[in-house]
N, C-alpha and C positions, 0 to 999 in steps of 0.2 A: 778659547770654551774649543774643545771639540766635539763629535755631534752625538757622542753618549750621555756628554754632557750637558748637553744642550737640551735635549727628548727632557732628558731629569729636570734638569729647573724646570719645564713647560708644567704647572700645574694645572689642567684639567677643573672643569665642571660635574657638576654628580651628575651631567644629561653623555658628558664626556668629548665636553665642547670649549673651544679656548676664543674667549674677543683678536679677529685682529685687525687692525688702523689698520689701509693697505695708503703707503704715498707714494707719490712720482716723484724720481728719482733725482728730475734734474729741475723740475719745477715748486718742490719743498708742497703742491697742491696735495692733500686728501682725495681721496678718488674715490674712497668706503669703509664702509666695517662693513667682517665678514665676521665666521665663523669658522674654525679646524678643530675640525677631529684628529687623532692621532696617523689613522690611515691620511687626511690629508695631507699632512707634513711632510711624511713620509714619504709621498706622491712626488712632492714641491720635491720638496730637496736635490729626488732619488732625478727631475728629471730638468728642476729648470722651469718649468712652467706653472705656477699658483695652482692647486686647486684648493678646495673649498671644502664645509659640507652644508649642506642644503636645511636651514628647518623646513622653509618651505617639502620640499618635495624625501626628505631621510637618506637621500641618498646625495654619499661622492658626486665631487659638481667642479671640472675643470673650464676655467674663465677660459671664457671664450669661444667652444666645442663647436657651439650653432652661431655664432657670431664672427670665428677669425678674428674677435680682439678679445688676444692672446695676451697674454701679462708674464713677463718675464724677469722671473728674482733677477735683486742684482743683490740686497743684504737681508737679514731677518735680524732682530734684537728684541728679547724675554725683557721684560721691564723688571723694575727691582722686586714686587712679590710675588713673579711668575704663571701671575693668572692674564699680560697682554701680550701681543705680538704688535711690532711693527717691522711689517713689509714693504723694503725700497720696489715699485716695480718701474718695470719700462713699458707701457701701456704701449701695444701695435693699434693702429687706426684709429689711436686719438681720445676713445670712448669707453668709462668703465662700468655703467649706467646704463642697467639694460630701457630706458628711459628716450636713449640716444644721446645725452650729457655728457661733455667730458667730467664730469664727478658728480656721484651723488649730493652729494652738497650742492645746487645748483640753485636752493627757495634759500635768500637768505633776506635777514629783519635787518633792516636801515638804523641807525643809530643818531640823536642826534648828538651835536657836540653839545 
């Protein structure tokens, strides 16, 4: 799939956003869930550094611009329905979460077997 086919395959919602599952390319851990608009997707593909759309600030956001914990794009896939992206990244500094944790999914309910 080339660049223009990929962009056409992405179905942004009524707010112009698409959810993005962010996965570590090496460990395969899910690091975070974020959102992109078309501009964030374009900047990510153009620069190789992952950009998102901040729903709280209503603005484009380069992951790591204040913390230096940049995310470097290693691969990007669109799901079968076109409404979710999977981004595999290399995480600078090892921290993805604004809380200082490696992943945003650090609170786990342990299930008994």
